[in-house]
N, C-alpha and C positions, 0 to 999 in steps of 0.2 A: 657711282658718283651722280650727284644731282647737277643739272644744268639750270642756269639762272637767266631769266629774261627780264629786261628792264623796260618799263612803260612810263611815258611822261603823261601827266594829266594837265591839259591846257584848257583854259576857259576864257573866252573873249580875247583870244590871242595872247593870253598871259600864261606863263608856266606857274601852276599852283602846286605841283607836287610830282613826285616820282614813285612808282610802285615796282617792287622787285618780286617776280613770281618764280618760285623754284619748281621745276618740273622733275618728276621721277625719272630715273634712268631706265633703260630697257630691262634690266634684271628685276627691278621693282615692279614694273608693269607685268612681266611674266609671272611673278609671284602672285600678284593680285588676281590675274586671270586664272591661274591654277586653282587658287582658293575658291574663286567664284564657280569654276567648273566643277570642283569637288562638291561644293554645296548643292549645285544644280543636280549632280549625279545622285547625291544622297536623297534629295527631294523626289527625284524620279523613281529611285529604287523603293522609297517608302510608299509612294503612291501605288506602284506595281505590287508590292508585298501586301498592301491592304486589299488590293483588288483580287489577287490570286491566292492569298493565304489567309488573311484575317477574315475577309468577308465569308468565304466558304465555311470557316470554323464557326463564325457567329451563326450562320444558317444551320450548321450541324447541331450547335447547342440548342437553338430554338426548336429544331426537329426532335431532339431528345426530350425536351420538356413537353412537346405535344404528344409524343409516344407515351410518356409517363402519365399524361392526363387521359390516355385511352383513345387518342386520335390516331388511327392506323393509316389514314390517307394523307400521309405527309409527303411532301416533295423534297427529296434529298438533293443538295446542290451538286452540280458537276464541277470538276476541277481538272486542270491539266497536270497538276502536281501528283506524281505517282503515289506518294504517301497518303495524301488526302483522298485520292481516288480509292485506295485500299481501305481506308477507314469508312468511306461511303459504302463500299461493297459489303464491309462487315456489318454496318448499320442495316443495310438492306436485307442481308441474310437474317439478322436478329429480328427485324420487324416481321419478316415472313414466318420465322419460327414462332414468334409471339402470337401472330394471327392464327396459325394452325393450332397452337396450344389453347388459345382462347376459344376457338371453334369447338375443339374436342371437349373442353371443359363444359361449354354450354350444352353440347349434346349429351354428355354424361349426366349433367344436372337435370336436364329435361327427362332423360331416361329414368333417373333415380326417382324423380317426383312421380312419373307415370307408374313405375313399379310399386312404389309405396301406396299410391292411391288405389291401384288395382287390387293389391293384396289386402289392403284394409277393407275394400269392398267385399272380397272373397271371404274374409274372416267373419263377416256378419251372418252368412248362411249357416255355417255350423254352430255359431253362437246362438242364433235364434232357435235352431232345432234343439240344441242342448238345453236351452232355457225352457223350451216348451215341454220337453219330455220330463225334465226335473220338476216343473210345475205340476205336470200330470201325476207324477209319483207323490208329490207333496199333498195334492188334493184328493188322493185316493182313487184316481181313475184306474190305475193298474192294481186291481184287487186280487187277481189270481196269481199264483206263483209263475205260471207261464207268461202272463202279461208283464209281470214285474221283471222277469228275466229278459223279455223282449225289449223293454224300456231301457234296462241296464246295458244291453248289448248295443243299442243305438247310441246311448250316451258315451260308451267307450269308443265306438267308431268315430263319433264327432270329435271327441277329445283327441284321438289320434290324428284326425284330419287337421285340427287346429295346431297340433304339435308340428306336423309336416309344413304347414303354411308359415309358421313362425320360424322354423329352422331354415326353410328356403329363403325367407326374407333376410334372416341374419347372415347366412352364408353368402348370399348375393351382395349384400352391403359390405361384408368383410372382403370379398374379392375386389370390390371397387377401390378400397382403401389399402389393399395389401401391396404397398410399394416398398416397404422396408425390407422385405425378404421373407422367405418361407422357413419353417423349421427344417433344418437339414439333418435328417436322421436316415440311417440305413433301414430300408423298408422292403419286406418280401411281398411283391405284388401278388403272388399266389395266395398268401394268407389274407391279403386285403380282399381279393375276389371271393375267397371262401367265406369270409365274414359277411360279405354282402349277400352271398347265396343263402347263408344260414338265416339272415334277417328276412329274406324273401320267402322262406319256407311256409309261414302261416298263410300268406296270400296265395302262394302257389298251391298249397294244400286245399284251400277252399275251391279253387278252380280245377283241381286235379291236373296241374301242369307239372311236367317232368323237367327238372333242371339238370342238364348233363354237362359236366365240367371235364375239360381235357387240358391238363397242364404238361408242358414239356419237362423233361428231366434236367433241363439246364438250370443254372443259377439265375433266378428271376428277381434278384435284389436290385433296388434302385436307391437313389438318394432323394428324399422328399419329405413331405408333411403327411404322415399316416392318417391323421384325422380328415384332412381335406380329400385325400385320395379315396378313403373309404366312403366319404360322402358322394364323390363323383361316381364310383362304381355302384353304390346303392341307387342313385338316380337312374343310371342306365338300365339296371336290372328291373327296377320298379316300372320304368317305361315299357320294357319288354313284357312284363307280366300283365300290365293293364291292356295291352293290345293283343295279347295271345288268347285265343279262344279256349274254352274249357277242353281239357284232355289234350292240349297242345304241348309243345316242347320249347325249351330255351336252351341254346347251346352256348357255352362259354369256353373260349380257348385262350391260352396265354403261352408265349414262347419268346425266346431270345433271338434277335436278328441283328448281328453285328454288335454295335454299341447301344442298341435300343432293346427295350422289352415291349413286344407288340401284343395286343389283345383284341378279341372280337366278341361281340354279343349278338347272337342271331336268334330270331324267334320265328314261329310258324303262323304269325298273324297276317293281316292283309298287306303289310308293307307300307312304305311311304308313297303318297301321291306325288306327282311332279311339283305341286305347290309346296307340299310339306318338305320336300328335299331342299327347296330354296330357302325355307323359313324356319326349319326345325330348331335352329339354335338361336332364334330371335327371342328376347325376353317376352314372356307372357303369351307367346304364340301357342295356340292349341289347334291341332288338326280337327277336322269336322267330326271325326269319330269320338274325340275325347273332350268335346266342349262342355259336357255335363260335369259340373264341379264335383259331383259325388264320385266320379271315377277319373276325372281328368287332371287332378292335382292343381298346382298353382300356375303351371305354365313356365316355371323357372328352372325346373330340374335339368333339362338338357342344356340350357344356357350355362348353368352353374358348372355342370360336368365339363363342358368344353373350356370354360375359363380356367378351371382348376388344372386341367391337363396342359393347356397352353402356358399357364403360369409355371408349370414344371418343365417347360421347354419342349413339350410334345405337341401332338396334333390329334384331333378327333374328327372323324368324318361320318356322314350318314349315307346309306345307300340301300339297295334291295338285293337280296340273294338271288342267284340265277334260278333256284328251285322255289322261290317264293319267300315272303316274309322280310322283315326289316333286318338290316345288317349294319351294325355300328363297329367301325374299326378305328383303332387308335394305337399310339405308341408313346413311350416316355424314355428319354435318354437315361442310360445307366447312371451317369455321374451327375444328374440333375441339370437344371438350367445353367447356361453360361453366366 
C-alpha cells in the first residue's frame, strides 16, 4: 500500500494550493534496494572479471602475436585463476621449446654452410690437379707409355677423391634432412661389414695391410637401411686404413649382445690423441696426422658414421686399444630405432 502526505502551499499568508505526495510502502522500498544492490553486484563482478580474467587473456593474446613475430622475450601475465595460470605455463613451455628449436636450427644451418663451404674448397684441389694432368696429356707432355700411365693413374686417383668428397657431402646433407624415417629392411650386419672389407682391399693391398674379420656364429641381422649402414662401415674401415702403417693390421669383430648387434674396428696405427678423442666426430675435424687432403679425406667420414648409427638407434664411440692403436666400438638394436 502507498501512503499519502498532503502539503499546503501558502504564499503571503494565503492558501494557493495543496499537493498530495504518495510515498512507496516498505515492500516497494525493499524491492528498489534489492534491484540497486543487484546492479551494483553485477558491476563489481564485471570489473573483477575484467581485471582477473579478460585482462590476462588480452595480455596472453598480445604475447602470442609477439611470439609469432619472433619476439621470444615476452612477459607472460600472472593470474590467480588456475585455468589461466595453466595456460600461461603451457605458453611458457611452448616458448622455451620454440627457443630451443630455433637455436638448434640456427646451429644446424651454420654447420651446414660451414660444411658446404669447406667441402667446396676441398673439391678445388683434386679438380685443379685433374685438370693439370689432363692438360699435360693433351699437350703431349706425357710422351712415353710409362709417363702416360703415371698421368692416368693420378687422374684416376683424383677422380676417386672427388667421388669420395661428393658422396660424403651428399650423405651428410641427407642425414641432416632424414626426419621422415629410414628404409626398414632386414639387414645382415656381417654381410655389410664384409662388403666394406672387400671395398677396402685395394687400399689395404697397396699398403700391405692385413684385414682380419671375426664374426660370431649368432644371427647378426638387424632392421635398418643397408645403403647407409654400408656407408658408415666403409668410412670406419677407410679411416682405419689411412691411419694404419704399411704391413699393419685391421681387426673387425661383430657379435650379438642381448637385443643388440655389437661391432668393433681396431687398427695397429698410432691411435687417437686426447684432442682427437674429444673431437673425432666433429664435422670436418682432421687430426694432425691426417690434415693432408691427399690422405685425410673430407673430414666428414666419422661424423657421417656416427650419425647413421645413431639414426638407427645405436651408438658409436672412439677410444684406444690397451695394446695400442685406435678402437672404434658400436652397437645397433636388432629391431631398429624406436
